[in-house]
Steps between C-alpha positions, in 0.01 A plus 500: 500500500293781351397791718120498479312800654207268567700285743290624790197331347689172450592440863190298607528297181870424554439354846272239346734440208794436732314220676382340175834542326674323787309180425548551125877534518535206734318285250690632203841466657434150624401413146818655359713300742340185361592607150181657371307828523128520428426781258120475504292792625481496881258641753750776569505602134120510499490700821743766377320520166166537677633784712647674196169468315264595781690727738387863509842637395733384222760252626790324334488119492882476503532745785249314717669170423852623578388692810339181629825306452703775666256497791562132559876500473527806724438256788789277392874551508647796304651278230178333389407720208258520208644579155249647250506364142664813356792471744557125494710487182737768625538332839573160348746642247726616782521144634528338157797721418388645165224675311420615146581866449746739335787494751532849642503681834301823522382763742221756487609863523272799451219283360732343241636146467880524480732214402787459749658172385485268199594141583780344303376204298139609547238573233571875510881485471522557124169684458643851531346559844751676729525611864351847523233439235153621602205295386226704335277221368464125545324330208369844389352565845629825655663430837697822553332742736238243604628459859515121464620292791786252474277191504293629207810561292637154582177340379520695174860392439450134581297267285500175307820369342575621145242780512606833352526818708517838325650795688521866420782653705675835549876462534752718686562701182129590497439290191198277462558144382274203432616164636364147459589225746387139504425378852702201609636333812651738752674325791452619855842429640533386860871576505508881505878522512801262508865608491829493690554772760872423509724209405346269761153631599203449274159669524161369388172685550175301479183706452250215542456119485327392178502194274825619339683608819704186560628469144592871492669479837691185418632654178599824677680314778681277252614802302633672813690185602675506164605856583666395826213512750604392849251700712143597418254773596139400424274805502136425593407855598157603375438144376128430567531123454323269257529123462647336810626207285720746311639635828569145620688412180718810536568402863610156381789663315647612834431213740671161486343169579134437576372776727160648569419830325145539628194305606138593438209412724131512415193337647529230231870417466855587598775517239874556497743648248860380532825551319653209314667609180868593489517879491761712328571722800471274803820640644623857515391808697143613429311815603125544446358854495143563619281792599145571612371427147654154475208261536371147459730287280790741557452450876502123448838523328652745749355310796630165384848647452482648851362189670769280346769764573590498132499876454510827685181705468556874456244780490170555682228270630297351218127529440376199698289285268485136595183394318461292184239576236344295223321660204162373382322615184137607515246462215527865384881463452575679823692321773537481873821431686425318823740449786517122530796450734763655721868441433770436757873553459758228586527620862126443537398867514215660305588857413144620427433823685167543678192603302245462782435874521358503146619563147526876532730479800702225328548709187613797712774298666784630284401865544472435875849353503624810324330742741619304803858519376528124453660551158773699671594253771461128558182409687596275792233609748237274345716190535377425851152455350624253240587133518867408469634259242854394419715483189725204425776669701259578787462870426165640619239604244138598555160427349219732404704794372657425163875445468713714729844570346826396660633846418253789509533791255275801570305667221660819372196731519668793328616297199160331484332842486737604220429183304124544548526858376689391189238249394188692607608779266671267248819702531738211438330368187421838344833673560727202435329406173520860376867540589582162342327615181662846502856382570538156339878527466546524877331164555615311190857514632415235761500148357453293818303539820825478704659779293199724557484420869867578557548807283176684431465832682225762475657810346437853623303567182265206554469586869393854408249361247359289781460805725329685217272204439387490862433875503324500161266218601424671831581205722359599845752654738411244764657235279798719431565505874508122498812518288411469134847628421679287759757233420228235527290688244794505261548128564137442391576684178813293436301182565231605253758575231672168569165322457442679167838374379530156658163396640419397855854384581617854436235640734572259788877528468479878534247496785695236696805724533358683801233251603543454877346150494724378220808655665414335832449164330838522330675586828334213689571253220 
């Protein structure tokens, strides 16, 4: 939403708009549920236009319209949200599992767009674009030194299929090169990593639940079974959710017979999702990893595994989202996602945390958990305020709080501070890309991710270059005290190099070596 200095003059107008817009949206959404949306000019349109034309100060039609919508939904649950037209495509692309672009990862450092990764098989792979390249111009428009935000750059890189994108870039040898790339399909993979941790234990990390999640997961699990998989760690940490049908289909791979995954209840109907298909890992030890950022569909999957005693849950209490949204398009190509139901896990519990103290308090919940130390020890004091439910094997679980793990792993605040420091100052990307470019022979010796993981060590020379880099770039001493040169910091560097060489599997394999949650899961399996 734009920051308008005239907002103080808009307040009396907005109160009226909120009341009118409430009736407008109710009408529009009821129409959309019946399969049609009226696009003709409404009284609300006329009112806003009249205010814009006649009001003493200049006002924005779009700002008034969006502020009115935000005013209405501020009285609803925190997950009923309005999506402006310019954001809708991006939001939907995440759930659809692909978009049209050039297939790169980038970051912005010192007002410059820097390429950090070029996807294999993507439109940029054979274009000459390399990690470390700095973008000077996009389609002859200067972008270097313009202090662009990430969203603006994304919009410039994405576009219609088969459209041409011209880049002017400065490479690590300080040479300027002109590159042309034709935009094409770039998949947004749900499976962030999938590999064997040892001869028996496999690992799969799911980053979200989209239209492509089940097919990706099924393929990854099948591949691991061919490699000797007997036990599985499913990593749902930092997974914000997505389509609950996708989560239910993944759950069906683990649960035999016909069993309830979840039920939804609204004021119009109740529905159930059950297993039924024969899964490819219905037997065998299973651990599911969660943390405070695991939400929605990831909580459905973890909760179903817990309620049916199919898996051990390892990590920290999940987010606590037990509401179901449906998306409805509005005439101006914006959309609204409305909470239409609550979902209940097989034990009968709803894990939605309270939002009765307002959106602001709700959104501050995670920071409050951090300050209260609830990420450092398992919160059992609130259980007496919750209703008890029972798993298939009569273990007690609770409602209204997300998924509580069977085995709690506290957050490592020191390592988290180190990791934050690395990515706030782009230390990992900048340093690792430069060293990889300067010493190619060191890295070309490793042909497999396992070879790199087992044998690569940071030499004294590279370690000294790292120290010089930190000092040259004047990283604040407060961050130095957090351990930028600690073993964990060096592990972050190894993980970044492994990603440069072998993709996400390389990164996860390196980071999992000393990951307390992964280690605990393996021991309990």
